[in-house]
Each structure stands twice: as C-alpha cells, then as structure tokens.
N, CA, C, O and the ligand as a Tripos MOL2 file, in Angstrom:
@<TRIPOS>MOLECULE
protein
  257   255    65     0     0
PROTEIN
NO_CHARGES

@<TRIPOS>ATOM
      1 N          15.9720  107.9250   14.5730 N.3       1 MET1
      2 CA         16.0110  106.4020   14.8280 C.3       1 MET1
      3 C          17.0980  106.3100   15.9600 C.2       1 MET1
      4 O          18.1260  106.9770   16.0860 O.2       1 MET1
      5 N          16.6040  105.3240   16.7340 N.am      2 ALA2
      6 CA         17.4930  104.9030   18.0760 C.3       2 ALA2
      7 C          18.6740  104.4580   17.7070 C.2       2 ALA2
      8 O          18.7750  103.8200   16.6590 O.2       2 ALA2
      9 N          19.6500  104.6910   18.4170 N.am      3 LEU3
     10 CA         20.9450  104.0800   17.8900 C.3       3 LEU3
     11 C          21.5830  103.5780   19.1390 C.2       3 LEU3
     12 O          21.2840  104.1030   20.2120 O.2       3 LEU3
     13 N          22.5490  102.4770   19.0720 N.am      4 PRO4
     14 CA         23.0320  102.0370   20.5270 C.3       4 PRO4
     15 C          23.9410  103.0080   20.8670 C.2       4 PRO4
     16 O          24.6120  103.6170   20.0340 O.2       4 PRO4
     17 N          24.0090  103.2250   22.3640 N.am      5 THR5
     18 CA         24.8470  104.2620   22.7950 C.3       5 THR5
     19 C          26.4570  104.1660   22.5570 C.2       5 THR5
     20 O          27.2150  105.0450   22.1460 O.2       5 THR5
     21 N          26.7410  102.8210   22.9440 N.am      6 ARG6
     22 CA         28.2500  102.4760   22.6380 C.3       6 ARG6
     23 C          28.3010  101.0670   22.0520 C.2       6 ARG6
     24 O          27.4450  100.2010   22.2350 O.2       6 ARG6
     25 N          29.5000  100.9360   21.2690 N.am      7 GLN7
     26 CA         29.9280   99.4720   20.5670 C.3       7 GLN7
     27 C          29.8350   98.5590   21.8170 C.2       7 GLN7
     28 O          30.3940   98.9130   22.8550 O.2       7 GLN7
     29 N          29.3160   97.6820   21.7640 N.am      8 HIS8
     30 CA         29.5270   96.3910   22.9190 C.3       8 HIS8
     31 C          30.7360   95.4480   22.5490 C.2       8 HIS8
     32 O          31.2000   95.2070   21.4350 O.2       8 HIS8
     33 N          31.0980   95.0050   23.7270 N.am      9 SER9
     34 CA         32.3630   94.0870   23.3550 C.3       9 SER9
     35 C          32.2900   92.7470   22.8760 C.2       9 SER9
     36 O          31.2270   92.1480   23.0360 O.2       9 SER9
     37 N          33.3140   92.1370   22.2750 N.am     10 HIS10
     38 CA         33.5300   91.1030   21.6080 C.3      10 HIS10
     39 C          32.9160   89.9660   22.5590 C.2      10 HIS10
     40 O          32.2390   89.0360   22.1210 O.2      10 HIS10
     41 N          33.2350   90.1520   23.9320 N.am     11 ALA11
     42 CA         32.9940   89.1750   24.7820 C.3      11 ALA11
     43 C          31.3400   88.8920   25.0100 C.2      11 ALA11
     44 O          30.8240   87.8090   25.2820 O.2      11 ALA11
     45 N          30.6660   90.1950   24.8170 N.am     12 ARG12
     46 CA         29.3960   90.2230   24.9120 C.3      12 ARG12
     47 C          28.6020   89.4490   23.8150 C.2      12 ARG12
     48 O          27.6560   88.6890   24.0230 O.2      12 ARG12
     49 N          29.1910   89.8000   22.5200 N.am     13 THR13
     50 CA         28.8860   89.0410   21.3230 C.3      13 THR13
     51 C          28.9790   87.6720   21.3430 C.2      13 THR13
     52 O          28.0460   86.9210   21.0600 O.2      13 THR13
     53 N          30.3360   87.2470   21.7450 N.am     14 ASN14
     54 CA         30.4600   86.0890   21.8050 C.3      14 ASN14
     55 C          29.4560   85.2680   22.9020 C.2      14 ASN14
     56 O          28.8910   84.2360   22.5400 O.2      14 ASN14
     57 N          29.3070   85.7330   24.0700 N.am     15 SER15
     58 CA         28.5370   85.1320   24.8740 C.3      15 SER15
     59 C          27.1580   85.0340   24.5200 C.2      15 SER15
     60 O          26.5280   84.0620   24.9370 O.2      15 SER15
     61 N          26.6630   85.7890   23.9020 N.am     16 ARG16
     62 CA         25.2270   85.5730   23.3520 C.3      16 ARG16
     63 C          25.4740   84.5560   22.3540 C.2      16 ARG16
     64 O          24.5760   83.7140   22.3120 O.2      16 ARG16
     65 N          26.5620   84.3580   21.4210 N.am     17 ARG17
     66 CA         26.4150   83.1930   20.5080 C.3      17 ARG17
     67 C          26.8290   81.8790   21.1580 C.2      17 ARG17
     68 O          26.9360   80.8390   20.5080 O.2      17 ARG17
     69 N          27.0360   81.9580   22.3480 N.am     18 SER18
     70 CA         27.3130   80.6490   23.0180 C.3      18 SER18
     71 C          26.2770   79.6730   23.1340 C.2      18 SER18
     72 O          26.5700   78.5110   23.4140 O.2      18 SER18
     73 N          25.0620   80.0380   22.9420 N.am     19 HIS19
     74 CA         23.8880   79.2060   22.8040 C.3      19 HIS19
     75 C          23.5800   78.7490   21.2710 C.2      19 HIS19
     76 O          22.6950   77.9670   20.9220 O.2      19 HIS19
     77 N          24.5050   79.4140   20.4470 N.am     20 TRP20
     78 CA         24.0820   79.3100   18.9290 C.3      20 TRP20
     79 C          25.0660   78.3350   18.4510 C.2      20 TRP20
     80 O          26.2240   78.6080   18.1350 O.2      20 TRP20
     81 N          24.4440   77.0200   18.4190 N.am     21 LYS21
     82 CA         25.2170   75.9120   18.0540 C.3      21 LYS21
     83 C          24.6120   75.0050   16.9690 C.2      21 LYS21
     84 O          23.3860   75.0790   16.8860 O.2      21 LYS21
     85 N          25.1900   74.2180   16.1750 N.am     22 ALA22
     86 CA         24.6410   73.1620   15.2600 C.3      22 ALA22
     87 C          24.4510   71.9740   16.1940 C.2      22 ALA22
     88 O          25.0790   71.5610   17.1690 O.2      22 ALA22
     89 N          23.1910   71.5110   15.4440 N.am     23 ARG23
     90 CA         22.5070   70.4000   16.2280 C.3      23 ARG23
     91 C          22.6440   69.0920   15.2840 C.2      23 ARG23
     92 O          22.5080   69.2100   14.0660 O.2      23 ARG23
     93 N          22.8770   68.0280   15.7960 N.am     24 ARG24
     94 CA         22.8500   66.7400   15.0180 C.3      24 ARG24
     95 C          21.6170   66.5250   14.3530 C.2      24 ARG24
     96 O          20.5360   66.7730   14.8860 O.2      24 ARG24
     97 N          21.7760   65.9440   12.8830 N.am     25 LEU25
     98 CA         20.5850   65.8940   12.1820 C.3      25 LEU25
     99 C          19.8060   64.5670   12.6480 C.2      25 LEU25
    100 O          20.4370   63.5190   12.7920 O.2      25 LEU25
    101 N          18.3860   64.6340   12.8860 N.am     26 SER26
    102 CA         17.6810   63.4880   13.4060 C.3      26 SER26
    103 C          17.4230   62.5770   12.0030 C.2      26 SER26
    104 O          16.8580   63.0310   11.0090 O.2      26 SER26
    105 N          17.9180   61.2860   12.1140 N.am     27 LEU27
    106 CA         17.8660   60.4740   11.0710 C.3      27 LEU27
    107 C          16.7090   59.3870   11.5590 C.2      27 LEU27
    108 O          16.2990   59.2560   12.7130 O.2      27 LEU27
    109 N          16.3160   58.6910   10.4690 N.am     28 GLY28
    110 CA         15.4330   57.6180   10.3800 C.3      28 GLY28
    111 C          15.5570   56.5840    9.2710 C.2      28 GLY28
    112 O          16.3190   56.8280    8.3350 O.2      28 GLY28
    113 N          14.9220   55.5420    9.3020 N.am     29 THR29
    114 CA         14.9440   54.8040    8.1560 C.3      29 THR29
    115 C          13.6790   54.8730    7.2890 C.2      29 THR29
    116 O          12.5340   55.0120    7.7180 O.2      29 THR29
    117 N          14.0330   54.7620    6.0750 N.am     30 CYS30
    118 CA         12.8070   54.8250    5.0340 C.3      30 CYS30
    119 C          11.9730   53.3890    5.1760 C.2      30 CYS30
    120 O          12.6150   52.3490    5.0320 O.2      30 CYS30
    121 N          10.7550   53.3350    5.4160 N.am     31 PRO31
    122 CA          9.9960   52.0920    5.2840 C.3      31 PRO31
    123 C           9.7680   51.5180    3.9890 C.2      31 PRO31
    124 O           9.4630   50.3400    3.8080 O.2      31 PRO31
    125 N           9.9240   52.3830    3.0930 N.am     32 GLN32
    126 CA          9.8450   51.9250    1.7020 C.3      32 GLN32
    127 C          11.2570   51.0540    1.2350 C.2      32 GLN32
    128 O          11.1340   49.8500    1.0080 O.2      32 GLN32
    129 N          12.4630   51.6470    1.1170 N.am     33 CYS33
    130 CA         13.6290   50.9750    0.8730 C.3      33 CYS33
    131 C          14.7310   50.9120    2.0080 C.2      33 CYS33
    132 O          15.9160   50.7300    1.7270 O.2      33 CYS33
    133 N          14.3370   51.0530    3.1370 N.am     34 GLU34
    134 CA         15.1480   50.9010    4.4000 C.3      34 GLU34
    135 C          16.4100   51.9030    4.4180 C.2      34 GLU34
    136 O          17.2350   51.9200    5.3320 O.2      34 GLU34
    137 N          16.4470   52.7210    3.3050 N.am     35 ALA35
    138 CA         17.8190   54.0080    3.4510 C.3      35 ALA35
    139 C          17.6440   54.4590    4.6170 C.2      35 ALA35
    140 O          16.6710   54.2080    5.3290 O.2      35 ALA35
    141 N          18.7110   55.2620    4.9380 N.am     36 THR36
    142 CA         18.9690   56.2480    5.9910 C.3      36 THR36
    143 C          18.3630   57.5720    5.6300 C.2      36 THR36
    144 O          18.9670   58.2870    4.8310 O.2      36 THR36
    145 N          17.3930   57.9040    6.0690 N.am     37 THR37
    146 CA         16.6980   59.2230    5.6950 C.3      37 THR37
    147 C          16.5410   60.5390    6.7910 C.2      37 THR37
    148 O          16.3500   60.2120    7.9620 O.2      37 THR37
    149 N          16.5940   61.6840    6.5480 N.am     38 GLN38
    150 CA         16.3500   62.7200    7.5690 C.3      38 GLN38
    151 C          15.1840   62.7560    7.8910 C.2      38 GLN38
    152 O          14.3600   62.4880    7.0170 O.2      38 GLN38
    153 N          14.7870   63.0490    9.0510 N.am     39 SER39
    154 CA         13.1290   62.6960    9.5150 C.3      39 SER39
    155 C          12.5140   64.0880    8.8180 C.2      39 SER39
    156 O          13.1530   65.0780    8.4620 O.2      39 SER39
    157 N          11.0930   63.8550    8.7360 N.am     40 HIS40
    158 CA         10.2870   64.9250    8.1350 C.3      40 HIS40
    159 C          10.7580   65.3150    6.9170 C.2      40 HIS40
    160 O          10.5790   66.5130    6.6940 O.2      40 HIS40
    161 N          11.3990   64.5850    5.9000 N.am     41 ASN41
    162 CA         11.7850   64.7650    4.5070 C.3      41 ASN41
    163 C          11.6180   63.5360    3.7710 C.2      41 ASN41
    164 O          11.5880   62.4210    4.2900 O.2      41 ASN41
    165 N          11.5100   63.7880    2.5220 N.am     42 ALA42
    166 CA         11.2650   62.6810    1.5060 C.3      42 ALA42
    167 C          12.6050   61.8860    1.3440 C.2      42 ALA42
    168 O          13.6660   62.5070    1.2940 O.2      42 ALA42
    169 N          12.5740   60.6420    1.2700 N.am     43 CYS43
    170 CA         13.6510   59.8650    1.0660 C.3      43 CYS43
    171 C          14.3670   60.2180   -0.1300 C.2      43 CYS43
    172 O          13.7900   60.2780   -1.2160 O.2      43 CYS43
    173 N          15.6000   60.4550    0.0130 N.am     44 PRO44
    174 CA         16.4260   60.9110   -1.2300 C.3      44 PRO44
    175 C          16.7510   60.0170   -2.2330 C.2      44 PRO44
    176 O          17.2120   60.3650   -3.3190 O.2      44 PRO44
    177 N          16.4530   58.5000   -1.7990 N.am     45 LYS45
    178 CA         16.8120   57.2870   -2.6560 C.3      45 LYS45
    179 C          15.5690   56.8940   -3.5280 C.2      45 LYS45
    180 O          15.6720   56.6650   -4.7330 O.2      45 LYS45
    181 N          14.3120   56.8280   -2.7940 N.am     46 CYS46
    182 CA         13.2840   56.3040   -3.4980 C.3      46 CYS46
    183 C          12.2100   57.4620   -3.7250 C.2      46 CYS46
    184 O          11.3050   57.2260   -4.5250 O.2      46 CYS46
    185 N          12.2460   58.7080   -3.0710 N.am     47 GLY47
    186 CA         11.3150   59.6590   -3.2190 C.3      47 GLY47
    187 C          10.0630   59.4850   -2.6670 C.2      47 GLY47
    188 O           9.0910   60.0560   -3.1620 O.2      47 GLY47
    189 N           9.9490   58.6500   -1.5460 N.am     48 TYR48
    190 CA          8.6590   58.4330   -1.0420 C.3      48 TYR48
    191 C           8.6140   59.0870    0.4250 C.2      48 TYR48
    192 O           9.5630   58.9850    1.2020 O.2      48 TYR48
    193 N           7.4960   59.7280    0.7130 N.am     49 TYR49
    194 CA          7.2890   60.2370    2.1110 C.3      49 TYR49
    195 C           5.9330   59.9420    2.5260 C.2      49 TYR49
    196 O           4.8870   60.2100    1.9350 O.2      49 TYR49
    197 N           6.1250   59.2960    3.7330 N.am     50 ARG50
    198 CA          4.9100   58.7560    4.4510 C.3      50 ARG50
    199 C           3.8060   57.8020    3.4510 C.2      50 ARG50
    200 O           2.5810   57.9010    3.3790 O.2      50 ARG50
    201 N           4.6230   56.9720    2.8150 N.am     51 GLY51
    202 CA          4.0150   56.1180    1.6990 C.3      51 GLY51
    203 C           3.5720   56.6630    0.4090 C.2      51 GLY51
    204 O           3.0070   55.9670   -0.4340 O.2      51 GLY51
    205 N           3.8170   57.8360    0.2690 N.am     52 VAL52
    206 CA          3.3080   58.6030   -1.0980 C.3      52 VAL52
    207 C           4.5940   58.9390   -1.8510 C.2      52 VAL52
    208 O           5.5710   59.3730   -1.2390 O.2      52 VAL52
    209 N           4.6050   58.7620   -3.0480 N.am     53 LYS53
    210 CA          5.8970   59.3620   -4.0760 C.3      53 LYS53
    211 C           5.8120   60.7880   -4.1320 C.2      53 LYS53
    212 O           4.8450   61.2790   -4.7150 O.2      53 LYS53
    213 N           6.6240   61.4820   -3.6470 N.am     54 VAL54
    214 CA          6.6030   63.0170   -3.8020 C.3      54 VAL54
    215 C           7.6830   63.7840   -4.4520 C.2      54 VAL54
    216 O           7.6950   64.9800   -4.7440 O.2      54 VAL54
    217 N           8.6970   62.7730   -4.6460 N.am     55 ASP55
    218 CA         10.1080   63.5950   -5.2680 C.3      55 ASP55
    219 C          10.0650   63.1310   -6.7830 C.2      55 ASP55
    220 O          10.2900   61.9960   -7.2020 O.2      55 ASP55
    221 N           9.7150   64.3020   -7.5380 N.am     56 HIS56
    222 CA          9.6680   64.1670   -9.0790 C.3      56 HIS56
    223 C          11.2210   64.1980   -9.6080 C.2      56 HIS56
    224 O          11.5370   63.6040  -10.6380 O.2      56 HIS56
    225 N          12.0950   64.8820   -8.8780 N.am     57 THR57
    226 CA         13.3850   65.2060   -9.3810 C.3      57 THR57
    227 C          14.1320   63.8750   -9.9550 C.2      57 THR57
    228 O          14.7850   63.9690  -10.9950 O.2      57 THR57
    229 N          14.0420   62.8190   -9.3670 N.am     58 ILE58
    230 CA         14.4850   61.6530   -9.5970 C.3      58 ILE58
    231 C          14.2590   61.1460  -11.0600 C.2      58 ILE58
    232 O          15.0740   60.8550  -11.9350 O.2      58 ILE58
    233 N          12.9390   61.1320  -11.0480 N.am     59 LYS59
    234 CA         12.3850   60.7930  -12.4430 C.3      59 LYS59
    235 C          13.0470   61.6650  -13.6270 C.2      59 LYS59
    236 O          13.6010   61.1290  -14.5870 O.2      59 LYS59
    237 N          12.9460   62.9490  -13.4780 N.am     60 GLU60
    238 CA         13.5240   63.9610  -14.4600 C.3      60 GLU60
    239 C          14.9220   63.6320  -14.6270 C.2      60 GLU60
    240 O          15.3890   63.6640  -15.7650 O.2      60 GLU60
    241 N          15.6280   63.3310  -13.6740 N.am     61 LYS61
    242 CA         17.1560   63.1880  -13.9680 C.3      61 LYS61
    243 C          17.3580   62.0440  -14.7870 C.2      61 LYS61
    244 O          18.2080   62.1320  -15.6730 O.2      61 LYS61
    245 N          16.6830   60.9200  -14.6340 N.am     62 SER62
    246 CA         16.7320   59.5780  -15.3300 C.3      62 SER62
    247 C          16.2900   59.5890  -16.7050 C.2      62 SER62
    248 O          16.6960   58.7440  -17.5030 O.2      62 SER62
    249 N          15.3930   60.6000  -17.0560 N.am     63 GLU63
    250 CA         14.8330   60.8380  -18.3380 C.3      63 GLU63
    251 C          15.7660   61.2800  -19.3270 C.2      63 GLU63
    252 O          15.7100   60.9380  -20.5080 O.2      63 GLU63
    253 N          16.8280   62.2250  -18.7160 N.am     64 LYS64
    254 CA         17.6510   63.0970  -19.5500 C.3      64 LYS64
    255 C          18.7880   61.9680  -20.0260 C.2      64 LYS64
    256 O          19.7090   62.2970  -20.7730 O.2      64 LYS64
    257 ZN         13.2840   55.0320    0.3380 Zn       65 ZN65
@<TRIPOS>BOND
     1     1     2 1
     2     2     3 1
     3     3     4 2
     4     3     5 am
     5     5     6 1
     6     6     7 1
     7     7     8 2
     8     7     9 am
     9     9    10 1
    10    10    11 1
    11    11    12 2
    12    11    13 am
    13    13    14 1
    14    14    15 1
    15    15    16 2
    16    15    17 am
    17    17    18 1
    18    18    19 1
    19    19    20 2
    20    19    21 am
    21    21    22 1
    22    22    23 1
    23    23    24 2
    24    23    25 am
    25    25    26 1
    26    26    27 1
    27    27    28 2
    28    27    29 am
    29    29    30 1
    30    30    31 1
    31    31    32 2
    32    31    33 am
    33    33    34 1
    34    34    35 1
    35    35    36 2
    36    35    37 am
    37    37    38 1
    38    38    39 1
    39    39    40 2
    40    39    41 am
    41    41    42 1
    42    42    43 1
    43    43    44 2
    44    43    45 am
    45    45    46 1
    46    46    47 1
    47    47    48 2
    48    47    49 am
    49    49    50 1
    50    50    51 1
    51    51    52 2
    52    51    53 am
    53    53    54 1
    54    54    55 1
    55    55    56 2
    56    55    57 am
    57    57    58 1
    58    58    59 1
    59    59    60 2
    60    59    61 am
    61    61    62 1
    62    62    63 1
    63    63    64 2
    64    63    65 am
    65    65    66 1
    66    66    67 1
    67    67    68 2
    68    67    69 am
    69    69    70 1
    70    70    71 1
    71    71    72 2
    72    71    73 am
    73    73    74 1
    74    74    75 1
    75    75    76 2
    76    75    77 am
    77    77    78 1
    78    78    79 1
    79    79    80 2
    80    79    81 am
    81    81    82 1
    82    82    83 1
    83    83    84 2
    84    83    85 am
    85    85    86 1
    86    86    87 1
    87    87    88 2
    88    87    89 am
    89    89    90 1
    90    90    91 1
    91    91    92 2
    92    91    93 am
    93    93    94 1
    94    94    95 1
    95    95    96 2
    96    95    97 am
    97    97    98 1
    98    98    99 1
    99    99   100 2
   100    99   101 am
   101   101   102 1
   102   102   103 1
   103   103   104 2
   104   103   105 am
   105   105   106 1
   106   106   107 1
   107   107   108 2
   108   107   109 am
   109   109   110 1
   110   110   111 1
   111   111   112 2
   112   111   113 am
   113   113   114 1
   114   114   115 1
   115   115   116 2
   116   115   117 am
   117   117   118 1
   118   118   119 1
   119   119   120 2
   120   119   121 am
   121   121   122 1
   122   122   123 1
   123   123   124 2
   124   123   125 am
   125   125   126 1
   126   126   127 1
   127   127   128 2
   128   127   129 am
   129   129   130 1
   130   130   131 1
   131   131   132 2
   132   131   133 am
   133   133   134 1
   134   134   135 1
   135   135   136 2
   136   135   137 am
   137   137   138 1
   138   138   139 1
   139   139   140 2
   140   139   141 am
   141   141   142 1
   142   142   143 1
   143   143   144 2
   144   143   145 am
   145   145   146 1
   146   146   147 1
   147   147   148 2
   148   147   149 am
   149   149   150 1
   150   150   151 1
   151   151   152 2
   152   151   153 am
   153   153   154 1
   154   154   155 1
   155   155   156 2
   156   155   157 am
   157   157   158 1
   158   158   159 1
   159   159   160 2
   160   159   161 am
   161   161   162 1
   162   162   163 1
   163   163   164 2
   164   163   165 am
   165   165   166 1
   166   166   167 1
   167   167   168 2
   168   167   169 am
   169   169   170 1
   170   170   171 1
   171   171   172 2
   172   171   173 am
   173   173   174 1
   174   174   175 1
   175   175   176 2
   176   175   177 am
   177   177   178 1
   178   178   179 1
   179   179   180 2
   180   179   181 am
   181   181   182 1
   182   182   183 1
   183   183   184 2
   184   183   185 am
   185   185   186 1
   186   186   187 1
   187   187   188 2
   188   187   189 am
   189   189   190 1
   190   190   191 1
   191   191   192 2
   192   191   193 am
   193   193   194 1
   194   194   195 1
   195   195   196 2
   196   195   197 am
   197   197   198 1
   198   198   199 1
   199   199   200 2
   200   199   201 am
   201   201   202 1
   202   202   203 1
   203   203   204 2
   204   203   205 am
   205   205   206 1
   206   206   207 1
   207   207   208 2
   208   207   209 am
   209   209   210 1
   210   210   211 1
   211   211   212 2
   212   211   213 am
   213   213   214 1
   214   214   215 1
   215   215   216 2
   216   215   217 am
   217   217   218 1
   218   218   219 1
   219   219   220 2
   220   219   221 am
   221   221   222 1
   222   222   223 1
   223   223   224 2
   224   223   225 am
   225   225   226 1
   226   226   227 1
   227   227   228 2
   228   227   229 am
   229   229   230 1
   230   230   231 1
   231   231   232 2
   232   231   233 am
   233   233   234 1
   234   234   235 1
   235   235   236 2
   236   235   237 am
   237   237   238 1
   238   238   239 1
   239   239   240 2
   240   239   241 am
   241   241   242 1
   242   242   243 1
   243   243   244 2
   244   243   245 am
   245   245   246 1
   246   246   247 1
   247   247   248 2
   248   247   249 am
   249   249   250 1
   250   250   251 1
   251   251   252 2
   252   251   253 am
   253   253   254 1
   254   254   255 1
   255   255   256 2
@<TRIPOS>SUBSTRUCTURE
     1 MET1         2 RESIDUE 1 A MET
     2 ALA2         6 RESIDUE 1 A ALA
     3 LEU3        10 RESIDUE 1 A LEU
     4 PRO4        14 RESIDUE 1 A PRO
     5 THR5        18 RESIDUE 1 A THR
     6 ARG6        22 RESIDUE 1 A ARG
     7 GLN7        26 RESIDUE 1 A GLN
     8 HIS8        30 RESIDUE 1 A HIS
     9 SER9        34 RESIDUE 1 A SER
    10 HIS10       38 RESIDUE 1 A HIS
    11 ALA11       42 RESIDUE 1 A ALA
    12 ARG12       46 RESIDUE 1 A ARG
    13 THR13       50 RESIDUE 1 A THR
    14 ASN14       54 RESIDUE 1 A ASN
    15 SER15       58 RESIDUE 1 A SER
    16 ARG16       62 RESIDUE 1 A ARG
    17 ARG17       66 RESIDUE 1 A ARG
    18 SER18       70 RESIDUE 1 A SER
    19 HIS19       74 RESIDUE 1 A HIS
    20 TRP20       78 RESIDUE 1 A TRP
    21 LYS21       82 RESIDUE 1 A LYS
    22 ALA22       86 RESIDUE 1 A ALA
    23 ARG23       90 RESIDUE 1 A ARG
    24 ARG24       94 RESIDUE 1 A ARG
    25 LEU25       98 RESIDUE 1 A LEU
    26 SER26      102 RESIDUE 1 A SER
    27 LEU27      106 RESIDUE 1 A LEU
    28 GLY28      110 RESIDUE 1 A GLY
    29 THR29      114 RESIDUE 1 A THR
    30 CYS30      118 RESIDUE 1 A CYS
    31 PRO31      122 RESIDUE 1 A PRO
    32 GLN32      126 RESIDUE 1 A GLN
    33 CYS33      130 RESIDUE 1 A CYS
    34 GLU34      134 RESIDUE 1 A GLU
    35 ALA35      138 RESIDUE 1 A ALA
    36 THR36      142 RESIDUE 1 A THR
    37 THR37      146 RESIDUE 1 A THR
    38 GLN38      150 RESIDUE 1 A GLN
    39 SER39      154 RESIDUE 1 A SER
    40 HIS40      158 RESIDUE 1 A HIS
    41 ASN41      162 RESIDUE 1 A ASN
    42 ALA42      166 RESIDUE 1 A ALA
    43 CYS43      170 RESIDUE 1 A CYS
    44 PRO44      174 RESIDUE 1 A PRO
    45 LYS45      178 RESIDUE 1 A LYS
    46 CYS46      182 RESIDUE 1 A CYS
    47 GLY47      186 RESIDUE 1 A GLY
    48 TYR48      190 RESIDUE 1 A TYR
    49 TYR49      194 RESIDUE 1 A TYR
    50 ARG50      198 RESIDUE 1 A ARG
    51 GLY51      202 RESIDUE 1 A GLY
    52 VAL52      206 RESIDUE 1 A VAL
    53 LYS53      210 RESIDUE 1 A LYS
    54 VAL54      214 RESIDUE 1 A VAL
    55 ASP55      218 RESIDUE 1 A ASP
    56 HIS56      222 RESIDUE 1 A HIS
    57 THR57      226 RESIDUE 1 A THR
    58 ILE58      230 RESIDUE 1 A ILE
    59 LYS59      234 RESIDUE 1 A LYS
    60 GLU60      238 RESIDUE 1 A GLU
    61 LYS61      242 RESIDUE 1 A LYS
    62 SER62      246 RESIDUE 1 A SER
    63 GLU63      250 RESIDUE 1 A GLU
    64 LYS64      254 RESIDUE 1 A LYS
    65 ZN65       257 GROUP 0 **** ****
C-alpha cells in the first residue's frame, strides 16, 4: 500500500482547511404559519412542506 513519504506540516494542513468554514443557514418563512423556517426543510412549527403535511413527530408527541 502506498504511504506518504513524510509527515506534512501543520501549516499545510491549516492552509488546506482555510476554505473549510461554516455557512449561514438559508432561512425562509412558512407560507402556512409564517414562522421562520430553514429552506428545503419541513416547518418545525406546523410540519408542512410545500403545502403538504409531512411531519408526523408533532402529532405523536402531543398524543403522549
Ligand atoms: Zn409552518
């Protein structure tokens, strides 16, 4: 198996990771309940996604 010839420096590792950073969440508003939601995700408040109820966890929690 091929192995690296030598250990590379912390600077090399860190410069590679300089492009590795967290991005801000893209937020939108729910058309159903107007709550702030993360884009491309079901609404955490009402469980609707693109006009369809998809989140079953909210109902299960309220039943207990
Ligand atoms: Zn909603």
